[in-house]
C-alpha positions as CSV (number, residue, x, y, z in Angstrom):
1,X,-0.1,0.0,-0.1
2,X,1.3,3.3,-0.9
3,X,1.0,6.1,1.8
4,X,-0.7,8.3,-1.1
5,X,-3.8,5.5,-0.9
6,X,-3.8,6.2,2.7
7,X,-4.0,9.7,2.3
8,X,-6.7,9.6,-0.6
9,X,-8.7,7.3,1.9
10,X,-9.1,9.5,4.6
11,X,-9.8,12.5,2.5
12,X,-6.7,14.4,3.3
13,X,-8.0,17.4,1.2
14,X,-11.0,17.6,3.1
15,X,-9.2,17.1,6.5
16,X,-6.8,20.4,5.6
17,X,-10.0,22.1,5.0
18,X,-11.5,21.2,8.3
19,X,-7.6,22.1,9.9
20,X,-7.6,25.2,8.5
21,X,-11.0,26.2,9.6
22,X,-10.5,25.1,13.2
23,X,-7.0,26.9,13.4
24,X,-8.7,30.1,11.5
25,X,-11.3,30.4,14.7
26,X,-8.9,29.6,17.8
27,X,-6.2,31.6,16.9
28,X,-7.4,34.3,14.3
29,X,-11.2,35.0,14.7
30,X,-11.8,34.9,17.9
31,X,-8.7,37.0,19.2
32,X,-9.7,39.6,16.6
33,X,-13.1,40.2,18.1
34,X,-11.2,40.5,21.6
35,X,-12.8,37.0,22.7
36,X,-10.4,35.1,24.7
37,X,-10.5,31.6,23.6
38,X,-11.2,29.1,26.5
39,X,-9.1,26.2,25.6
40,X,-5.2,26.1,26.2
41,X,-3.0,25.0,23.6
42,X,-3.0,21.2,24.7
43,X,-6.8,21.3,25.1
44,X,-7.1,22.9,21.7
45,X,-4.8,20.2,20.2
46,X,-7.2,17.9,22.1
47,X,-10.2,19.0,20.0
48,X,-8.4,19.8,16.9
49,X,-7.1,15.9,16.4
50,X,-10.3,14.3,17.7
51,X,-12.4,16.0,15.1
52,X,-10.0,15.5,12.4
53,X,-9.5,11.7,13.8
54,X,-13.4,11.2,13.9
55,X,-14.0,12.9,10.5
56,X,-11.0,10.5,8.7
57,X,-12.9,7.4,10.4
58,X,-16.1,8.5,8.9
59,X,-14.5,8.9,5.3
60,X,-13.0,5.3,5.7
61,X,-16.2,3.4,7.0
62,X,-18.0,5.5,4.0
63,X,-15.8,4.0,1.8
64,X,-15.9,0.4,3.3
65,X,-20.0,0.2,2.6
66,X,-19.7,2.0,-0.7
67,X,-17.2,-0.3,-2.4
68,X,-20.1,-2.0,-4.8
69,X,-21.3,1.5,-5.2
70,X,-18.0,3.0,-6.2
71,X,-16.8,0.2,-8.5
72,X,-19.9,1.2,-10.8
73,X,-19.7,4.7,-10.3
74,X,-16.0,5.8,-10.1
75,X,-14.4,2.5,-10.7
76,X,-10.9,4.4,-11.4
77,X,-11.0,6.0,-7.8
78,X,-11.8,2.7,-6.0
79,X,-9.1,2.7,-2.9
80,X,-10.7,0.2,-0.5
81,X,-10.8,-3.3,-1.9
82,X,-8.4,-2.5,-5.1
83,X,-5.4,-0.6,-3.0
84,X,-6.2,-1.1,0.4
85,X,-7.8,-4.3,1.5
86,X,-11.4,-4.0,3.2
87,X,-10.2,-5.8,6.4
88,X,-7.1,-3.6,6.9
89,X,-9.6,-0.6,6.1
90,X,-11.7,-2.0,8.8
91,X,-8.8,-1.8,11.2
92,X,-7.9,1.8,10.3
93,X,-11.2,3.0,11.0
94,X,-11.3,1.2,14.7
95,X,-8.1,2.5,15.6
96,X,-8.7,6.1,14.3
97,X,-12.1,6.4,15.6
98,X,-11.1,5.2,18.9
99,X,-8.0,7.8,18.9
100,X,-10.8,10.4,18.0
101,X,-13.1,9.6,20.7
102,X,-10.4,8.9,23.3
103,X,-9.1,12.5,22.7
104,X,-12.7,14.2,22.9
105,X,-13.8,12.1,26.2
106,X,-10.4,13.1,27.4
107,X,-10.7,17.0,26.6
108,X,-14.4,16.7,27.8
109,X,-13.1,15.6,31.3
110,X,-10.2,18.1,31.2
111,X,-12.5,21.1,31.1
112,X,-15.0,19.8,33.6
113,X,-17.4,18.9,31.2
114,X,-17.8,15.1,31.0
115,X,-21.3,15.4,29.6
116,X,-19.4,17.0,26.5
117,X,-18.1,13.5,25.5
118,X,-21.6,12.5,24.0
119,X,-20.8,15.1,21.5
120,X,-17.9,13.0,19.8
121,X,-19.5,9.5,20.5
122,X,-22.8,10.8,18.9
123,X,-21.0,12.5,15.8
124,X,-19.0,9.1,15.4
125,X,-22.0,6.7,15.5
126,X,-24.0,9.2,13.5
127,X,-21.2,9.2,10.8
128,X,-21.3,5.2,10.9
129,X,-25.2,5.0,10.7
130,X,-25.4,7.3,7.7
131,X,-22.8,5.3,5.9
132,X,-24.3,2.0,6.5
133,X,-28.0,3.0,6.6
134,X,-28.9,6.5,5.7
135,X,-26.8,7.2,2.3
136,X,-29.3,5.3,0.8
137,X,-32.4,6.9,1.8
138,X,-34.0,10.1,-0.1
139,X,-32.6,13.5,1.3
140,X,-32.4,12.1,4.9
141,X,-29.0,11.2,4.0
142,X,-28.0,14.3,2.3
143,X,-29.4,16.3,5.2
144,X,-27.6,14.2,7.7
145,X,-24.1,14.1,5.9
146,X,-24.4,18.1,5.4
147,X,-25.3,18.7,9.2
148,X,-22.3,16.6,10.1
149,X,-19.9,18.4,7.8
150,X,-21.4,22.1,9.1
151,X,-21.1,21.2,12.9
152,X,-17.5,21.5,13.1
153,X,-18.2,25.5,14.1
154,X,-20.8,25.0,16.8
155,X,-18.7,22.2,18.1
156,X,-15.3,24.7,18.3
157,X,-17.7,27.4,19.9
158,X,-19.1,24.9,22.6
159,X,-15.6,24.3,24.2
160,X,-13.6,27.7,23.2
161,X,-16.1,30.2,24.5
162,X,-17.2,30.6,28.1
163,X,-21.0,31.3,26.7
164,X,-22.7,31.9,23.8
165,X,-24.5,35.3,23.3
166,X,-25.6,37.3,20.3
167,X,-22.7,39.5,20.0
168,X,-21.2,39.8,16.0
169,X,-18.4,37.3,16.3
170,X,-20.8,34.4,17.6
171,X,-23.5,35.3,14.7
172,X,-21.0,35.8,11.9
173,X,-19.6,32.0,12.8
174,X,-23.2,30.4,13.1
175,X,-24.3,32.2,9.7
176,X,-20.9,30.5,8.2
177,X,-22.2,27.2,9.7
178,X,-25.5,27.8,8.1
179,X,-24.1,28.5,4.6
180,X,-21.5,25.6,5.2
181,X,-24.7,23.5,5.6
182,X,-26.6,24.3,2.6
183,X,-23.6,24.4,0.4
184,X,-22.9,20.8,1.4
185,X,-26.3,19.7,1.1
186,X,-26.2,21.2,-2.5
187,X,-23.1,18.9,-2.9
188,X,-24.4,16.0,-1.8
189,X,-27.6,16.0,-3.9
190,X,-25.4,17.0,-7.3
191,X,-23.4,13.8,-6.4
192,X,-26.3,11.8,-5.7
193,X,-27.4,13.1,-9.4
194,X,-24.1,12.1,-10.9
195,X,-24.4,8.4,-9.2
196,X,-27.8,7.8,-9.9
197,X,-26.7,4.8,-12.6
198,X,-24.6,2.9,-10.1
199,X,-27.1,3.4,-7.2
200,X,-30.0,2.3,-9.4
201,X,-27.9,-1.2,-10.0
202,X,-27.7,-1.7,-6.4
203,X,-31.4,-0.7,-5.5
204,X,-30.5,2.7,-3.7
205,X,-33.2,4.9,-2.9
206,X,-31.6,8.6,-3.5
207,X,-33.4,11.5,-4.2
208,X,-32.8,11.7,-7.7
209,X,-33.8,8.1,-8.5
210,X,-36.9,8.8,-6.4
211,X,-38.0,12.0,-7.6
212,X,-35.6,12.1,-10.8
213,X,-32.8,14.0,-12.0
214,X,-34.8,16.9,-12.9
215,X,-36.5,17.6,-10.0
216,X,-33.1,16.7,-8.0
217,X,-31.5,19.5,-10.2
218,X,-34.7,22.1,-9.6
219,X,-34.1,21.5,-5.5
220,X,-30.4,22.1,-6.0
221,X,-31.1,25.8,-8.0
222,X,-33.9,26.5,-5.3
223,X,-30.9,25.7,-2.5
224,X,-28.7,27.9,-4.6
225,X,-31.0,30.7,-5.1
226,X,-31.6,30.8,-1.3
227,X,-28.1,31.2,-0.3
228,X,-27.5,33.9,-3.2
229,X,-30.5,35.7,-1.8
230,X,-28.9,35.3,1.6
231,X,-25.9,37.0,0.6
232,X,-27.7,39.7,-1.3
233,X,-29.5,40.7,1.9
234,X,-26.4,40.5,4.1
235,X,-24.7,42.5,1.7
236,X,-27.1,45.2,2.1
237,X,-27.4,45.1,5.6
238,X,-23.9,45.0,6.8
239,X,-22.1,46.7,3.8
240,X,-21.0,49.6,5.9
241,X,-19.6,47.6,8.8
242,X,-18.0,45.1,7.0
243,X,-17.4,46.5,3.5
244,X,-14.0,44.6,2.4
245,X,-15.8,41.2,3.5
246,X,-18.9,41.8,1.7
247,X,-16.8,42.7,-1.2
248,X,-15.1,39.5,-1.1
249,X,-18.0,37.4,-0.6
250,X,-19.7,39.0,-3.6
251,X,-16.6,38.3,-6.0
252,X,-15.7,34.9,-4.5
253,X,-19.2,33.6,-3.3
254,X,-22.2,35.3,-5.0
255,X,-21.1,36.0,-8.5
256,X,-19.9,32.1,-8.7
257,X,-23.1,30.6,-7.2
258,X,-25.4,32.9,-9.5
259,X,-23.5,31.6,-12.6
260,X,-23.4,27.9,-11.2
261,X,-27.6,28.2,-10.7
262,X,-28.1,29.8,-14.1
263,X,-25.9,27.0,-15.7
264,X,-27.8,24.3,-14.2
265,X,-31.0,25.8,-15.4
266,X,-29.8,25.0,-18.9
267,X,-27.9,21.8,-18.0
268,X,-29.2,19.1,-19.9
269,X,-26.1,16.5,-20.1
270,X,-25.8,14.8,-16.2
271,X,-22.6,13.2,-17.1
272,X,-20.9,16.6,-16.8
273,X,-22.6,18.0,-13.3
274,X,-19.6,16.7,-11.3
275,X,-17.8,20.0,-12.2
276,X,-20.2,21.7,-10.3
277,X,-19.6,19.9,-7.3
278,X,-16.1,20.6,-7.5
279,X,-16.8,24.3,-8.2
280,X,-19.1,24.2,-4.8
281,X,-16.3,23.1,-2.7
282,X,-13.9,25.8,-4.0
283,X,-16.7,28.1,-3.2
284,X,-16.8,26.7,0.1
285,X,-13.1,27.0,0.9
286,X,-13.2,30.8,-0.4
287,X,-16.1,31.4,1.9
288,X,-14.2,30.2,5.0
289,X,-11.4,32.6,4.0
290,X,-14.1,35.5,4.5
291,X,-13.0,34.8,8.3
292,X,-9.7,36.3,7.4
293,X,-11.0,39.3,5.9
294,X,-13.3,39.7,8.5
295,X,-10.6,39.2,11.2
296,X,-8.1,41.7,9.7
297,X,-10.0,44.4,7.8
């Protein structure tokens, strides 16, 4: 097994994005708004690696359960069974997931919040449950994985601030969480549209199979316009206070999402829809960078 195969298995690019977000919030965003992070360096590292390890385990278990589907939908990208044996992948999953849970429990006990351990336990269980049972369910699977993707920010705030209030920094982070959720949901539906042929052969009941590709595509377009109009509203409301951040969002998020929405309206060749999934991922990264603009502008 090549080391590159293992890194691809755990979706290292996604993990880098998660790590980047965590570092931005703790070391840049909160201090820039005069909010003192509650976690010391050791505690933050426990949170940091717990989230990364549990996320890694989630990607592994997803690939384990998706072997048959992936052999049909994307045979050239299959890692589990082709490059890494299924049994070895299961060992990786158990070990990595256990380390993530251990770190989360240590953090919870160390911060005098033992009940917070259930956050990590529930996240781990939900990722397993999604991969085994929910992924093939129409919409609920998309909703669950999108929620798990976006929950990184609320978990960070749960541990890293003394108490939540309705000050600007917390509202901004929760808005970013909401956008991350909706954009993740859009990506998941697009991926299901792309994978219809393989999913049908394995009798899966994803949204595009139940409702049809065209209806699933229009749901994506509706969600895109919700994001677009929300950004337009925020731009008008906060242009005076955060003019540089708003300008950045218009150029890197608002305009690209608008282009994608109108492109999808006329899309008839669904074999090319994966391009939009990749574009949404890039837009999510650009949106996260707005934290930097807000911190330093």
